[in-house]
C-alpha positions as CSV (number, residue, x, y, z in Angstrom):
1,M,44.3,-108.4,111.3
2,T,43.1,-111.5,109.5
3,R,44.1,-114.7,111.3
4,C,44.4,-117.8,109.1
5,T,44.9,-121.2,110.7
6,L,45.5,-124.5,108.9
7,F,44.7,-127.6,110.8
8,L,47.0,-130.6,110.4
9,D,46.6,-134.3,111.2
10,D,49.4,-136.5,112.6
11,A,50.6,-137.2,109.0
12,S,50.9,-133.4,108.4
13,R,48.0,-133.4,106.0
14,I,45.8,-130.3,106.0
15,T,42.4,-131.3,107.4
16,G,40.8,-127.9,107.6
17,F,41.3,-124.1,107.9
18,S,39.8,-121.1,109.6
19,I,39.8,-117.5,108.6
20,K,39.0,-114.9,111.2
21,G,38.8,-111.1,111.2
22,H,39.3,-108.4,108.7
23,S,42.8,-107.3,107.6
24,G,42.3,-103.6,108.1
25,Y,44.5,-102.8,105.1
26,A,41.8,-100.5,103.7
27,E,38.2,-99.6,104.3
28,E,35.5,-102.2,103.7
29,G,34.8,-102.6,100.0
30,S,38.3,-101.5,99.0
31,D,40.4,-103.9,101.1
32,I,42.4,-106.0,98.5
33,V,44.1,-108.0,101.2
34,C,40.8,-109.1,102.8
35,A,39.4,-109.8,99.3
36,A,42.4,-112.0,98.3
37,V,42.1,-114.1,101.5
38,S,38.4,-114.4,101.1
39,V,38.7,-115.5,97.4
40,L,41.3,-118.2,98.3
41,A,39.2,-119.6,101.2
42,L,35.8,-119.6,99.3
43,T,37.3,-121.0,96.1
44,T,39.0,-123.8,98.1
45,D,35.7,-124.6,99.9
46,H,33.7,-124.6,96.6
47,A,36.3,-126.7,94.8
48,L,36.3,-129.3,97.6
49,C,32.5,-129.6,97.0
50,R,32.3,-129.4,93.2
51,L,35.6,-130.9,92.0
52,V,36.3,-133.4,94.7
53,G,32.7,-134.3,95.6
54,L,33.1,-133.7,99.3
55,S,30.7,-132.1,101.8
56,P,33.1,-130.2,104.1
57,I,32.0,-129.4,107.6
58,E,31.6,-125.6,107.7
59,R,31.2,-123.1,110.4
60,G,30.8,-119.4,110.0
61,G,28.1,-117.0,109.3
62,E,29.7,-114.3,111.3
63,D,31.2,-111.4,109.4
64,G,34.9,-112.2,108.8
65,Y,34.7,-115.8,109.9
66,L,34.9,-119.1,108.0
67,E,36.0,-122.5,109.3
68,V,36.1,-125.6,107.0
69,H,37.1,-129.1,107.9
70,L,37.4,-132.2,105.6
71,P,34.8,-134.9,106.3
72,G,35.7,-138.4,107.4
73,G,35.4,-141.4,105.2
74,M,37.1,-140.0,102.1
75,S,38.5,-142.3,99.5
76,P,42.3,-142.2,98.8
77,Q,41.6,-140.3,95.6
78,Q,39.5,-137.7,97.4
79,M,42.1,-137.2,100.1
80,H,44.8,-136.8,97.3
81,D,42.6,-134.2,95.5
82,A,41.7,-132.4,98.7
83,Q,45.4,-132.2,99.7
84,L,46.2,-130.6,96.3
85,L,43.5,-127.9,96.9
86,M,44.5,-127.4,100.5
87,S,48.2,-127.1,99.5
88,A,47.3,-124.4,97.0
89,L,45.4,-122.6,99.7
90,H,48.4,-122.8,101.9
91,L,50.7,-121.4,99.2
92,G,48.3,-118.5,98.5
93,L,47.8,-117.6,102.2
94,E,51.6,-117.9,102.8
95,N,52.3,-115.5,100.0
96,I,49.8,-113.0,101.2
97,A,51.0,-113.2,104.8
98,Q,54.6,-112.7,103.6
99,D,53.6,-109.7,101.5
100,Y,51.3,-108.1,104.1
101,P,52.6,-109.2,107.5
102,R,50.9,-106.4,109.4
103,F,47.5,-107.5,108.1
104,V,47.5,-111.3,107.7
105,R,48.9,-114.0,110.1
106,L,49.1,-117.6,109.0
107,T,49.6,-120.4,111.6
108,T,49.3,-124.2,111.6
109,R,47.9,-126.3,114.4
110,K,47.7,-130.0,115.0
111,G,44.1,-131.2,115.3
112,K,40.9,-129.2,115.1
């Protein structure tokens, strides 16, 4: 199962996310659920860098694991833009988790 966590601050803004594990929907290389989650996460990470001009704090490297957190010191415009991207990620993950509940779990958590 792929476990997706969105990290929220006290104002309920999404400050980061983690993706752990493989969905197990199909064998590696044919797993459309795992691919969908991966594309959402990587696109969000890359868009934060290239479109918003941020350098997110990233952890990962292990197979099936990525964690991304927004950096401190963002301008109000950067926070706004980052929240749009994070909200799009939330919607996408929520849809996948609803359509494939045995393979993807989405949770939210306050703090890192």
